[in-house]
A tleap script that builds the chain and sets N, CA, C and O, in Angstrom:
source leaprc.protein.ff14SB
mol = sequence {
  NMET ASP SER THR ASP GLN ILE VAL GLU PRO
  THR PRO PHE ASP ASP VAL GLN TRP LEU TRP
  CYS ALA ASP TRP CYS LYS LYS LYS GLY LEU
  SER PRO TYR ASP ALA LYS ASN TRP ALA ASP
  ALA LYS PHE GLU TYR LEU LYS ALA HIE GLU
  ALA LYS GLU ARG THR ASN GLU TYR CGLU
}
set mol.1.N position { 127.652 77.882 -39.449 }
set mol.1.CA position { 129.180 77.610 -39.175 }
set mol.1.C position { 129.434 76.464 -40.306 }
set mol.1.O position { 128.614 75.551 -40.408 }
set mol.2.N position { 130.534 76.516 -41.123 }
set mol.2.CA position { 130.629 75.561 -41.925 }
set mol.2.C position { 131.834 74.636 -41.009 }
set mol.2.O position { 132.190 74.612 -39.830 }
set mol.3.N position { 132.261 73.839 -42.399 }
set mol.3.CA position { 133.290 72.956 -41.609 }
set mol.3.C position { 134.482 73.055 -40.773 }
set mol.3.O position { 134.983 72.347 -39.899 }
set mol.4.N position { 134.874 74.561 -41.525 }
set mol.4.CA position { 136.311 74.905 -41.290 }
set mol.4.C position { 136.504 75.787 -39.757 }
set mol.4.O position { 137.560 76.203 -39.281 }
set mol.5.N position { 134.944 75.918 -39.122 }
set mol.5.CA position { 134.928 76.692 -38.019 }
set mol.5.C position { 134.772 75.737 -37.004 }
set mol.5.O position { 134.257 76.219 -35.995 }
set mol.6.N position { 135.098 74.308 -36.917 }
set mol.6.CA position { 134.703 73.440 -35.799 }
set mol.6.C position { 136.069 73.311 -35.273 }
set mol.6.O position { 137.172 73.339 -35.819 }
set mol.7.N position { 135.708 73.172 -34.146 }
set mol.7.CA position { 136.687 73.040 -32.899 }
set mol.7.C position { 136.678 71.469 -32.733 }
set mol.7.O position { 135.644 70.802 -32.710 }
set mol.8.N position { 137.806 71.022 -32.634 }
set mol.8.CA position { 137.867 69.718 -32.013 }
set mol.8.C position { 138.729 69.306 -31.037 }
set mol.8.O position { 139.897 69.111 -31.373 }
set mol.9.N position { 138.356 69.104 -29.725 }
set mol.9.CA position { 138.738 68.715 -28.430 }
set mol.9.C position { 139.429 67.389 -28.576 }
set mol.9.O position { 138.744 66.428 -28.927 }
set mol.10.N position { 140.575 67.251 -28.368 }
set mol.10.CA position { 141.570 65.823 -28.055 }
set mol.10.C position { 141.104 65.330 -26.879 }
set mol.10.O position { 140.869 65.880 -25.803 }
set mol.11.N position { 140.991 64.013 -27.312 }
set mol.11.CA position { 140.187 63.029 -26.032 }
set mol.11.C position { 141.476 63.053 -24.685 }
set mol.11.O position { 142.516 62.556 -25.117 }
set mol.12.N position { 141.568 63.403 -23.571 }
set mol.12.CA position { 142.539 63.456 -22.671 }
set mol.12.C position { 143.149 61.653 -22.683 }
set mol.12.O position { 142.482 60.646 -22.920 }
set mol.13.N position { 144.415 61.745 -22.387 }
set mol.13.CA position { 144.844 60.291 -22.337 }
set mol.13.C position { 144.984 60.055 -21.142 }
set mol.13.O position { 145.523 60.804 -20.327 }
set mol.14.N position { 144.514 59.003 -20.936 }
set mol.14.CA position { 144.581 58.048 -19.716 }
set mol.14.C position { 145.634 56.870 -19.684 }
set mol.14.O position { 145.646 55.834 -20.348 }
set mol.15.N position { 146.773 57.454 -18.441 }
set mol.15.CA position { 147.700 56.825 -18.420 }
set mol.15.C position { 147.260 55.260 -17.693 }
set mol.15.O position { 147.803 54.190 -17.968 }
set mol.16.N position { 146.284 55.437 -16.837 }
set mol.16.CA position { 146.119 54.251 -16.378 }
set mol.16.C position { 145.087 53.144 -16.944 }
set mol.16.O position { 145.052 52.008 -16.471 }
set mol.17.N position { 144.330 53.532 -17.894 }
set mol.17.CA position { 143.709 52.653 -19.148 }
set mol.17.C position { 144.845 52.282 -19.751 }
set mol.17.O position { 144.901 51.059 -19.878 }
set mol.18.N position { 146.001 53.000 -20.276 }
set mol.18.CA position { 146.782 52.392 -21.230 }
set mol.18.C position { 147.278 51.471 -20.609 }
set mol.18.O position { 147.245 50.302 -20.991 }
set mol.19.N position { 147.857 51.910 -19.461 }
set mol.19.CA position { 148.943 50.711 -18.784 }
set mol.19.C position { 148.246 49.576 -18.469 }
set mol.19.O position { 148.774 48.477 -18.636 }
set mol.20.N position { 146.886 49.709 -17.941 }
set mol.20.CA position { 146.000 48.391 -17.953 }
set mol.20.C position { 145.670 47.591 -18.879 }
set mol.20.O position { 145.537 46.390 -18.643 }
set mol.21.N position { 145.450 48.193 -20.283 }
set mol.21.CA position { 145.199 47.588 -21.327 }
set mol.21.C position { 146.462 46.814 -21.758 }
set mol.21.O position { 146.410 45.631 -22.096 }
set mol.22.N position { 147.675 47.588 -21.729 }
set mol.22.CA position { 148.950 46.856 -22.136 }
set mol.22.C position { 149.431 45.775 -21.456 }
set mol.22.O position { 150.101 44.839 -21.894 }
set mol.23.N position { 148.920 46.037 -20.024 }
set mol.23.CA position { 149.387 44.567 -19.164 }
set mol.23.C position { 148.311 43.476 -19.483 }
set mol.23.O position { 148.707 42.317 -19.600 }
set mol.24.N position { 147.002 43.752 -19.630 }
set mol.24.CA position { 145.834 42.652 -20.170 }
set mol.24.C position { 146.461 41.948 -21.277 }
set mol.24.O position { 146.715 40.744 -21.307 }
set mol.25.N position { 146.664 42.721 -22.092 }
set mol.25.CA position { 147.241 41.900 -23.351 }
set mol.25.C position { 148.698 41.353 -23.379 }
set mol.25.O position { 149.173 40.655 -24.275 }
set mol.26.N position { 149.309 41.769 -22.292 }
set mol.26.CA position { 150.357 40.964 -22.014 }
set mol.26.C position { 150.505 39.617 -21.161 }
set mol.26.O position { 151.369 38.742 -21.210 }
set mol.27.N position { 149.562 39.729 -20.502 }
set mol.27.CA position { 149.123 38.635 -19.711 }
set mol.27.C position { 148.312 37.604 -20.391 }
set mol.27.O position { 148.320 36.503 -19.839 }
set mol.28.N position { 147.694 37.710 -21.348 }
set mol.28.CA position { 147.151 37.116 -22.409 }
set mol.28.C position { 147.895 36.387 -23.485 }
set mol.28.O position { 147.467 35.477 -24.196 }
set mol.29.N position { 149.311 37.047 -23.487 }
set mol.29.CA position { 150.236 36.723 -24.538 }
set mol.29.C position { 149.772 37.216 -26.139 }
set mol.29.O position { 150.038 36.643 -27.196 }
set mol.30.N position { 149.074 38.338 -25.950 }
set mol.30.CA position { 148.312 39.161 -27.018 }
set mol.30.C position { 149.500 40.461 -27.469 }
set mol.30.O position { 150.151 40.987 -26.567 }
set mol.31.N position { 149.641 40.781 -28.541 }
set mol.31.CA position { 150.182 42.064 -29.048 }
set mol.31.C position { 149.423 43.222 -28.816 }
set mol.31.O position { 148.360 43.117 -29.428 }
set mol.32.N position { 149.526 44.604 -28.014 }
set mol.32.CA position { 148.784 45.416 -27.988 }
set mol.32.C position { 148.535 46.384 -28.960 }
set mol.32.O position { 147.677 47.266 -29.001 }
set mol.33.N position { 149.653 45.998 -29.936 }
set mol.33.CA position { 149.414 46.892 -31.230 }
set mol.33.C position { 148.465 46.470 -32.391 }
set mol.33.O position { 148.341 47.004 -33.493 }
set mol.34.N position { 147.700 45.169 -31.778 }
set mol.34.CA position { 146.730 44.820 -32.920 }
set mol.34.C position { 145.456 45.642 -32.416 }
set mol.34.O position { 145.240 45.814 -31.216 }
set mol.35.N position { 144.741 46.069 -33.288 }
set mol.35.CA position { 143.462 47.026 -33.119 }
set mol.35.C position { 142.366 45.788 -32.127 }
set mol.35.O position { 142.013 46.071 -30.982 }
set mol.36.N position { 142.029 44.697 -32.687 }
set mol.36.CA position { 141.637 44.046 -31.812 }
set mol.36.C position { 141.496 43.446 -30.673 }
set mol.36.O position { 140.461 43.184 -30.060 }
set mol.37.N position { 143.037 43.151 -30.306 }
set mol.37.CA position { 143.403 42.962 -29.133 }
set mol.37.C position { 143.197 44.124 -28.012 }
set mol.37.O position { 142.752 44.018 -26.869 }
set mol.38.N position { 143.702 45.351 -28.765 }
set mol.38.CA position { 143.203 46.648 -27.619 }
set mol.38.C position { 141.966 46.879 -27.552 }
set mol.38.O position { 141.584 47.153 -26.415 }
set mol.39.N position { 141.068 46.872 -28.466 }
set mol.39.CA position { 139.363 46.925 -28.522 }
set mol.39.C position { 139.004 46.003 -27.136 }
set mol.39.O position { 138.319 46.345 -26.171 }
set mol.40.N position { 139.686 44.755 -27.369 }
set mol.40.CA position { 139.097 43.567 -26.288 }
set mol.40.C position { 139.522 44.016 -24.929 }
set mol.40.O position { 138.903 43.931 -23.868 }
set mol.41.N position { 140.707 44.514 -25.177 }
set mol.41.CA position { 141.333 45.040 -23.684 }
set mol.41.C position { 140.625 46.086 -22.813 }
set mol.41.O position { 140.352 46.171 -21.616 }
set mol.42.N position { 140.392 47.037 -24.173 }
set mol.42.CA position { 139.767 48.282 -23.658 }
set mol.42.C position { 138.389 47.755 -22.944 }
set mol.42.O position { 138.214 47.813 -21.727 }
set mol.43.N position { 137.443 47.238 -23.869 }
set mol.43.CA position { 136.212 46.525 -23.197 }
set mol.43.C position { 136.427 45.896 -21.923 }
set mol.43.O position { 135.627 46.386 -21.125 }
set mol.44.N position { 137.223 44.945 -21.326 }
set mol.44.CA position { 137.542 44.478 -20.069 }
set mol.44.C position { 137.839 45.773 -19.056 }
set mol.44.O position { 137.403 45.988 -17.926 }
set mol.45.N position { 138.755 46.560 -19.900 }
set mol.45.CA position { 138.704 47.689 -18.768 }
set mol.45.C position { 137.613 48.487 -18.080 }
set mol.45.O position { 137.568 48.899 -16.921 }
set mol.46.N position { 136.596 48.627 -19.242 }
set mol.46.CA position { 135.762 49.589 -19.117 }
set mol.46.C position { 134.627 48.717 -18.159 }
set mol.46.O position { 133.937 49.172 -17.247 }
set mol.47.N position { 134.663 47.623 -18.565 }
set mol.47.CA position { 133.895 46.434 -17.702 }
set mol.47.C position { 133.855 46.111 -16.189 }
set mol.47.O position { 132.895 45.927 -15.440 }
set mol.48.N position { 135.538 46.095 -15.909 }
set mol.48.CA position { 136.141 46.264 -14.725 }
set mol.48.C position { 135.416 47.461 -14.024 }
set mol.48.O position { 134.644 47.317 -13.076 }
set mol.49.N position { 135.735 48.603 -14.568 }
set mol.49.CA position { 135.960 49.752 -13.951 }
set mol.49.C position { 134.401 50.179 -13.585 }
set mol.49.O position { 134.100 50.747 -12.534 }
set mol.50.N position { 133.521 49.838 -14.555 }
set mol.50.CA position { 132.210 50.075 -14.320 }
set mol.50.C position { 131.476 49.215 -13.392 }
set mol.50.O position { 130.474 49.632 -12.812 }
set mol.51.N position { 131.894 48.131 -13.240 }
set mol.51.CA position { 131.538 47.384 -11.861 }
set mol.51.C position { 131.943 47.718 -10.492 }
set mol.51.O position { 131.490 47.480 -9.372 }
set mol.52.N position { 133.112 48.452 -11.043 }
set mol.52.CA position { 133.716 48.937 -9.510 }
set mol.52.C position { 132.975 50.267 -8.988 }
set mol.52.O position { 132.784 50.462 -7.787 }
set mol.53.N position { 132.603 51.098 -9.918 }
set mol.53.CA position { 131.888 52.338 -9.883 }
set mol.53.C position { 130.591 52.044 -9.223 }
set mol.53.O position { 130.120 52.631 -8.248 }
set mol.54.N position { 130.078 51.056 -9.888 }
set mol.54.CA position { 128.309 50.418 -9.416 }
set mol.54.C position { 128.786 49.958 -7.783 }
set mol.54.O position { 128.131 50.491 -6.888 }
set mol.55.N position { 129.441 49.390 -7.540 }
set mol.55.CA position { 129.838 48.870 -6.011 }
set mol.55.C position { 130.173 50.201 -5.081 }
set mol.55.O position { 129.711 50.234 -3.940 }
set mol.56.N position { 130.956 51.265 -5.561 }
set mol.56.CA position { 131.356 52.438 -4.527 }
set mol.56.C position { 130.082 53.349 -4.827 }
set mol.56.O position { 130.258 54.526 -4.512 }
set mol.57.N position { 128.677 53.006 -5.440 }
set mol.57.CA position { 127.867 53.869 -5.194 }
set mol.57.C position { 126.926 53.557 -3.854 }
set mol.57.O position { 126.267 54.413 -3.263 }
set mol.58.N position { 126.991 52.400 -3.566 }
set mol.58.CA position { 126.249 51.979 -2.394 }
set mol.58.C position { 127.177 51.612 -0.988 }
set mol.58.O position { 126.885 50.880 -0.043 }
set mol.59.N position { 128.289 52.343 -1.218 }
set mol.59.CA position { 129.205 52.497 -0.087 }
set mol.59.C position { 128.949 53.805 0.883 }
set mol.59.O position { 129.677 54.005 1.855 }
savepdb mol mol.pdb
quit
């Protein structure tokens, strides 16, 4: 298989994650268009949702 035969699957767009991250940036007074701010927001989103999933495992 050469590189022209590769199939790239798009990453599904997550509206909830996007809105959460945009709101997080806004609350912090940061621009969501800055790559570092967006990375920080996404890190916080994933951290918060991972903790939530862990607590749901034991219910």
